[in-house]
C-alpha positions as CSV (number, residue, x, y, z in Angstrom):
1,M,-104.5,149.6,-49.2
2,T,-104.9,145.9,-49.6
3,Q,-102.0,145.7,-52.1
4,T,-99.8,147.6,-49.7
5,T,-100.7,145.3,-46.8
6,R,-99.8,142.2,-48.9
7,H,-96.5,143.8,-49.9
8,V,-95.5,144.5,-46.3
9,A,-96.5,141.0,-45.2
10,R,-94.4,139.4,-47.9
11,V,-91.4,141.6,-47.3
12,A,-91.6,140.8,-43.6
13,A,-91.9,137.0,-44.3
14,T,-88.9,137.2,-46.6
15,C,-86.9,139.1,-44.0
16,I,-87.7,136.5,-41.3
17,A,-86.6,133.7,-43.5
18,L,-83.3,135.5,-44.3
19,C,-82.6,136.4,-40.7
20,G,-83.4,132.8,-39.6
21,H,-80.7,131.5,-41.9
22,S,-78.1,134.2,-41.4
23,A,-75.8,132.1,-39.4
24,W,-75.4,129.5,-42.2
25,A,-72.5,129.5,-44.6
26,V,-73.0,128.9,-48.3
27,D,-70.7,126.3,-49.9
28,V,-69.5,127.0,-53.4
29,P,-67.6,124.1,-55.0
30,I,-64.8,124.8,-57.5
31,T,-63.2,121.9,-59.3
32,A,-60.3,121.4,-61.7
33,S,-58.5,118.4,-63.1
34,F,-55.2,117.6,-64.7
35,R,-54.5,115.0,-67.4
36,I,-51.2,115.0,-69.2
37,D,-51.3,116.1,-72.9
38,P,-50.1,112.8,-74.5
39,T,-48.6,114.8,-77.4
40,G,-46.2,116.5,-75.0
41,G,-47.6,119.9,-75.9
42,A,-47.0,123.1,-73.9
43,N,-50.4,123.3,-72.3
44,Q,-49.7,121.1,-69.3
45,S,-51.9,122.8,-66.8
46,F,-55.2,122.4,-64.9
47,K,-58.5,122.5,-66.6
48,N,-61.4,124.2,-64.9
49,T,-64.2,121.6,-64.5
50,T,-66.5,123.7,-62.3
51,P,-70.1,123.7,-63.8
52,T,-70.9,127.2,-65.0
53,S,-73.4,129.2,-63.0
54,G,-74.0,132.9,-62.5
55,F,-73.4,135.6,-65.1
56,C,-71.5,133.3,-67.6
57,T,-74.8,131.5,-68.2
58,H,-76.4,134.8,-69.3
59,W,-73.4,136.2,-71.1
60,P,-71.2,133.3,-72.4
61,S,-69.6,135.7,-74.9
62,A,-68.1,137.6,-71.9
63,C,-66.5,134.4,-70.6
64,N,-63.8,133.5,-73.1
65,G,-62.3,130.4,-71.5
66,E,-60.2,132.4,-69.0
67,L,-63.1,134.0,-67.1
68,F,-65.3,131.7,-65.0
69,S,-68.4,132.5,-62.9
70,V,-70.2,130.9,-60.0
71,A,-73.5,131.7,-58.2
72,T,-72.7,132.7,-54.7
73,G,-75.9,131.1,-53.3
74,L,-76.7,134.4,-51.5
75,T,-80.1,136.1,-51.5
76,I,-80.1,139.7,-50.2
77,I,-83.1,142.0,-49.4
78,K,-82.3,145.6,-49.8
79,T,-84.2,149.0,-49.8
80,W,-83.2,151.5,-52.4
81,R,-83.5,155.2,-51.5
82,A,-82.3,158.3,-53.3
83,T,-80.1,159.9,-50.7
84,N,-76.6,161.4,-50.5
85,D,-75.4,158.1,-49.0
86,P,-74.4,155.6,-51.7
87,G,-75.0,152.9,-49.1
88,D,-78.8,153.5,-49.5
89,A,-78.6,152.2,-53.1
90,V,-76.2,149.9,-54.9
91,K,-73.0,150.1,-52.9
92,I,-70.9,146.9,-52.7
93,S,-67.6,146.2,-50.9
94,I,-65.9,143.4,-52.8
95,P,-62.7,141.6,-51.8
96,G,-60.8,141.6,-55.0
97,E,-57.3,140.9,-53.6
98,F,-55.5,137.5,-54.1
99,R,-55.7,135.2,-51.1
100,D,-53.5,132.2,-50.5
101,M,-54.6,128.8,-49.2
102,E,-53.3,125.3,-48.9
103,I,-54.7,122.3,-50.7
104,S,-53.8,118.7,-49.6
105,N,-54.3,115.1,-50.7
106,G,-53.8,114.0,-47.1
107,T,-50.0,113.7,-47.3
108,E,-48.8,116.4,-49.7
109,R,-49.5,120.1,-49.5
110,H,-49.4,122.8,-52.1
111,R,-50.3,126.5,-52.3
112,L,-53.2,127.8,-54.3
113,R,-54.0,131.5,-55.0
114,F,-57.6,132.7,-55.5
115,R,-59.3,136.0,-56.1
116,I,-62.7,137.5,-57.0
117,N,-62.2,139.3,-60.3
118,A,-65.8,140.2,-61.3
119,H,-69.1,140.8,-59.6
120,S,-72.5,140.5,-61.1
121,L,-75.7,141.7,-59.5
122,R,-79.2,140.6,-60.5
123,S,-81.7,143.0,-58.8
124,E,-85.3,141.9,-58.8
125,R,-88.2,144.0,-57.6
126,L,-90.3,142.7,-54.8
127,P,-94.1,142.9,-55.2
128,G,-95.4,146.5,-54.9
129,G,-92.4,148.1,-56.3
130,P,-92.3,150.0,-59.7
131,N,-91.1,148.5,-62.9
132,M,-87.3,148.3,-63.0
133,D,-85.4,150.5,-65.3
134,F,-81.8,151.7,-65.8
135,T,-83.2,155.3,-65.7
136,H,-83.8,154.8,-62.0
137,F,-80.0,155.4,-61.7
138,K,-77.7,158.2,-62.7
139,K,-77.2,157.8,-66.4
140,G,-75.4,154.6,-67.2
141,N,-74.4,154.2,-63.6
142,Y,-75.9,150.8,-62.9
143,S,-73.6,149.4,-65.7
144,W,-70.7,151.9,-65.3
145,P,-70.1,152.1,-61.5
146,D,-68.4,154.7,-59.4
147,G,-65.3,153.5,-57.7
148,P,-62.4,151.3,-58.9
149,C,-64.7,148.7,-60.6
150,S,-65.3,148.9,-64.4
151,T,-68.1,147.8,-66.6
152,G,-68.1,144.3,-67.9
153,G,-69.7,145.6,-71.1
154,V,-73.0,143.8,-70.7
155,S,-76.2,144.5,-68.8
156,R,-79.9,143.6,-69.1
157,N,-83.2,144.8,-67.8
158,G,-86.8,143.8,-67.8
159,N,-89.9,145.1,-66.0
160,S,-89.0,143.0,-62.9
161,F,-85.2,143.0,-62.9
162,L,-81.8,144.7,-63.7
163,H,-78.7,142.8,-64.3
164,N,-75.1,144.0,-64.5
165,L,-71.4,142.8,-64.6
166,W,-68.5,144.7,-63.0
167,W,-64.8,143.9,-63.3
168,V,-63.1,144.1,-59.9
169,P,-59.4,145.1,-59.6
170,A,-56.9,143.0,-57.6
171,R,-57.5,144.8,-54.3
172,P,-60.4,145.4,-51.8
173,S,-62.8,147.6,-53.7
174,V,-66.0,149.6,-52.9
175,C,-68.1,150.3,-56.0
176,S,-71.5,151.9,-56.3
177,A,-74.3,153.2,-58.5
178,T,-76.4,156.3,-57.6
179,F,-80.2,155.7,-57.3
180,T,-82.3,158.6,-58.5
181,H,-85.9,157.4,-58.4
182,P,-88.1,159.5,-56.1
183,N,-89.7,156.6,-54.4
184,A,-88.0,154.1,-52.2
185,Y,-88.6,150.4,-52.9
186,D,-87.4,147.0,-51.9
187,V,-85.4,144.7,-54.2
188,R,-83.9,141.2,-54.0
189,Y,-80.2,140.8,-54.9
190,I,-78.9,137.6,-56.5
191,P,-75.2,138.0,-56.8
192,S,-72.6,135.9,-58.6
193,V,-68.9,136.3,-59.0
194,G,-66.1,135.7,-61.4
195,Y,-62.8,134.3,-60.1
196,E,-59.2,133.8,-60.9
197,L,-57.3,130.7,-59.8
198,V,-53.5,130.4,-59.7
199,A,-53.0,126.6,-59.2
200,P,-49.7,124.9,-58.4
201,D,-47.7,123.2,-61.1
202,P,-49.5,119.8,-61.6
203,L,-46.3,118.3,-63.0
204,R,-44.8,118.7,-59.5
205,M,-47.8,117.1,-57.7
206,H,-48.4,113.4,-57.1
207,S,-51.6,111.8,-58.4
208,G,-54.6,112.3,-56.1
209,I,-57.5,114.5,-55.1
210,Y,-56.4,117.7,-53.4
211,R,-58.9,119.7,-51.3
212,G,-59.0,123.0,-49.5
213,E,-61.3,125.9,-48.8
214,I,-61.3,129.6,-48.4
215,R,-63.9,131.6,-46.5
216,Y,-65.4,135.1,-47.1
217,T,-67.6,136.8,-44.6
218,V,-70.8,138.6,-45.6
219,G,-72.4,141.5,-43.8
220,P,-71.7,145.0,-42.4
221,G,-68.0,145.7,-42.4
222,Q,-67.2,142.2,-43.7
223,D,-65.5,140.9,-46.9
224,F,-68.7,141.3,-48.9
225,D,-70.8,144.2,-47.7
226,Y,-74.0,145.3,-49.5
227,H,-74.4,148.2,-47.0
228,N,-77.1,149.9,-45.0
229,T,-80.5,148.0,-45.1
230,A,-79.1,144.9,-46.7
231,K,-80.1,141.6,-45.1
232,S,-78.3,138.5,-46.3
233,S,-79.5,134.9,-46.3
234,S,-76.0,133.8,-45.2
235,N,-73.1,135.5,-43.4
236,E,-70.3,133.4,-45.0
237,I,-69.3,132.1,-48.4
238,V,-67.0,129.0,-48.4
239,F,-65.3,128.3,-51.7
240,K,-64.4,124.6,-51.6
241,F,-61.7,123.5,-54.0
242,E,-61.1,120.0,-55.3
243,L,-58.2,119.5,-57.7
244,D,-57.9,116.1,-59.4
245,V,-54.4,115.2,-60.5
246,Q,-54.1,112.0,-62.6
247,H,-50.7,111.4,-64.0
248,N,-49.6,109.2,-66.9
249,L,-47.2,106.5,-66.0
250,K,-46.2,103.9,-68.5
251,V,-43.4,101.4,-68.3
252,D,-42.6,99.3,-71.4
253,F,-40.0,96.5,-71.4
254,P,-39.3,95.7,-75.1
255,G,-39.7,92.0,-75.7
256,G,-41.6,91.5,-72.5
257,T,-44.9,89.7,-72.4
258,A,-47.8,91.0,-70.3
259,G,-48.1,88.9,-67.1
260,R,-44.7,87.2,-67.5
261,P,-41.4,88.3,-65.9
262,V,-38.6,89.8,-67.9
263,V,-35.7,87.3,-68.0
264,A,-32.3,88.9,-67.2
265,T,-29.4,86.5,-67.9
266,L,-26.3,87.5,-65.8
267,E,-23.0,87.0,-67.7
268,P,-19.4,88.2,-67.3
269,D,-18.1,90.9,-69.6
270,G,-17.3,89.2,-72.9
271,G,-19.5,86.2,-72.2
272,W,-18.6,82.8,-70.7
273,Q,-16.1,81.7,-73.3
274,A,-13.2,83.0,-71.3
275,W,-14.3,81.0,-68.2
276,Q,-14.5,77.5,-69.5
277,G,-11.7,76.1,-67.3
278,G,-13.7,76.0,-64.1
279,S,-12.6,79.4,-62.6
280,M,-15.3,81.9,-61.8
281,P,-15.5,85.5,-63.0
282,P,-15.3,88.3,-60.4
283,R,-18.6,89.8,-61.5
284,V,-21.6,89.0,-63.7
285,R,-24.1,91.6,-64.9
286,Q,-27.0,92.4,-67.2
287,D,-28.5,95.7,-68.3
288,V,-32.3,95.5,-68.8
289,P,-33.6,98.3,-71.0
290,F,-37.0,99.8,-70.8
291,R,-39.0,102.8,-71.9
292,L,-40.6,105.2,-69.4
293,S,-43.3,107.9,-69.7
294,M,-44.1,109.9,-66.7
295,S,-46.0,113.2,-66.3
296,G,-45.4,113.9,-62.6
297,P,-43.6,112.8,-59.5
298,M,-43.4,109.1,-58.8
299,S,-41.4,106.7,-56.6
300,V,-39.5,103.5,-57.5
301,Y,-38.4,100.6,-55.3
302,M,-38.0,96.8,-55.5
303,L,-39.2,93.8,-53.8
304,C,-37.0,90.7,-53.3
305,G,-37.9,87.1,-53.9
306,Q,-35.0,86.4,-51.6
307,Q,-33.0,88.9,-49.5
308,L,-29.5,88.8,-48.2
309,G,-28.9,91.5,-45.7
310,P,-29.7,94.9,-47.3
311,R,-29.8,93.4,-50.8
312,C,-31.8,91.2,-53.0
313,A,-30.2,87.9,-53.8
314,I,-30.0,85.0,-56.2
315,A,-29.6,81.5,-55.0
316,G,-28.1,78.2,-56.1
317,G,-29.3,75.5,-53.8
318,K,-28.3,76.7,-50.3
319,D,-25.8,79.2,-51.6
320,A,-27.1,82.8,-51.9
321,I,-25.3,85.6,-53.7
322,P,-26.2,89.3,-53.2
323,L,-27.3,91.5,-56.1
324,E,-26.5,95.1,-56.8
325,V,-29.5,96.7,-58.6
326,A,-29.5,100.3,-59.9
327,I,-31.6,102.4,-62.3
328,S,-30.9,105.0,-64.9
329,V,-33.6,107.3,-66.3
330,P,-32.4,110.2,-68.6
331,G,-34.2,113.4,-67.7
332,A,-35.1,112.3,-64.1
333,M,-33.6,113.1,-60.8
334,S,-33.8,112.0,-57.2
335,V,-36.1,114.3,-55.1
336,R,-33.9,113.6,-52.0
337,T,-30.5,114.3,-53.5
338,Q,-31.4,116.4,-56.5
339,A,-28.9,114.3,-58.4
340,A,-29.6,112.8,-61.8
341,L,-31.0,109.3,-61.8
342,S,-28.0,107.6,-63.2
343,R,-27.0,104.2,-61.8
344,S,-28.9,105.1,-58.6
345,P,-29.2,102.1,-56.3
346,L,-32.8,100.8,-56.0
347,P,-34.1,100.6,-52.4
348,I,-36.0,97.7,-51.0
349,G,-39.6,98.1,-49.9
350,A,-42.2,100.9,-50.2
351,E,-41.1,102.5,-47.0
352,A,-37.7,103.2,-48.5
353,A,-39.0,104.1,-52.0
354,E,-36.9,106.6,-54.0
355,P,-39.0,109.6,-55.0
356,I,-38.1,110.8,-58.5
357,V,-39.2,113.7,-60.7
358,A,-38.6,114.7,-64.3
359,T,-36.2,117.6,-64.5
360,N,-38.4,119.3,-67.1
361,G,-41.8,118.3,-65.7
362,N,-42.5,115.2,-67.7
363,I,-40.8,112.4,-69.6
364,Q,-42.1,110.9,-72.9
365,F,-40.6,107.5,-73.6
366,A,-37.2,107.9,-72.1
367,Y,-34.9,105.0,-72.9
368,S,-34.0,103.8,-69.4
369,T,-32.0,101.0,-67.9
370,I,-32.2,98.7,-64.8
371,H,-28.6,97.6,-64.0
372,I,-28.2,94.2,-62.3
373,E,-24.8,93.0,-61.1
374,S,-23.5,90.4,-58.7
375,P,-19.9,90.1,-57.4
376,G,-20.2,86.5,-56.4
377,P,-18.4,84.4,-55.2
378,F,-19.9,81.7,-57.3
379,K,-19.6,77.9,-57.1
380,P,-18.8,76.1,-60.3
381,A,-21.5,74.1,-62.0
382,T,-24.2,75.9,-60.1
383,T,-27.2,77.7,-61.5
384,Y,-28.3,80.8,-59.6
385,E,-31.8,82.1,-59.9
386,G,-34.0,84.7,-58.2
387,Q,-36.7,87.2,-58.7
388,I,-36.9,90.9,-58.3
389,T,-40.0,93.0,-58.7
390,V,-39.4,96.7,-59.6
391,V,-42.4,98.9,-58.6
392,F,-43.1,102.2,-60.3
393,D,-45.6,104.1,-58.2
394,A,-47.2,107.3,-59.3
395,G,-49.4,107.5,-56.2
396,T,-46.8,108.1,-53.6
């Protein structure tokens, strides 16, 4: 009698605690990151960086690098009874369908797809209940459920717990196990889930931290429903996503020295030898070669040491001459025009930056060119000088 009284008091105290927190959502963080494969290999995708919790910590052999699990943070009190209603035992409604959501870094949005592909239930007996055993269910049923779910091939039991793993098809599913023990008793559920994540192409995303969330409700008639007498510690699970995209961007000007400008000497075609008599050429130019590696979208623009109207300029004394500056990057195209980046004029200022993207996702050491020309007119015996800063920005 004393033992029974203690049992009832403890169950009641647990239920009060659960009911008192039932309005709270449980946050489940899921993280992934992208870093370019410097070898240019085919595996240019996100890497799951979510700390493992839930069933994969118990059965790592079942999680082969493509299956991931997280603890839901839920605690559920449930009474098992042997009746004709599966809801009086282990009956679980599981939202296995894909759901779409948006992730954003504040300026750029992408679509992410997510689904629950596995459900694991650790059932622990509360004080006063009998020792736990798989034989309390229809033969093999706790591991091999009724309904569209299938066994994960692993399960465990001890005197105080049962633990299973069910695969969930890509649709809303109701799966159950038939309880056969003659005596009803109370258990505590600790569920965890496996998930599948279809992330956007990181090679089409700018560098940054992308965040978003998706919500699942818990309770009678909700996304997750543990049926009949189940009382949950929370009525909502919020999966919070954080995807970290860090692209590789490297610009190398052969012959340049770190911290010093690259010198471009503008000359007429064929050199100055044909212009020794004092006349001026109609145009001077110089191609500045460089090598570019980029693993995702970026933008490029220039800043002028001196500006003349819509162009940068060089100056000789008080005389200023406009410059025409363009860029060529094999394998890259303008996001705005979808045209190849070939002798494309460079805009001035970050506000007018030209967004570019690699046509095949990433570029490894493309031999590229900055084209600088000036049509004059020039004054004889005058030296014209100026400075242009070309900015390659992977963050915009």
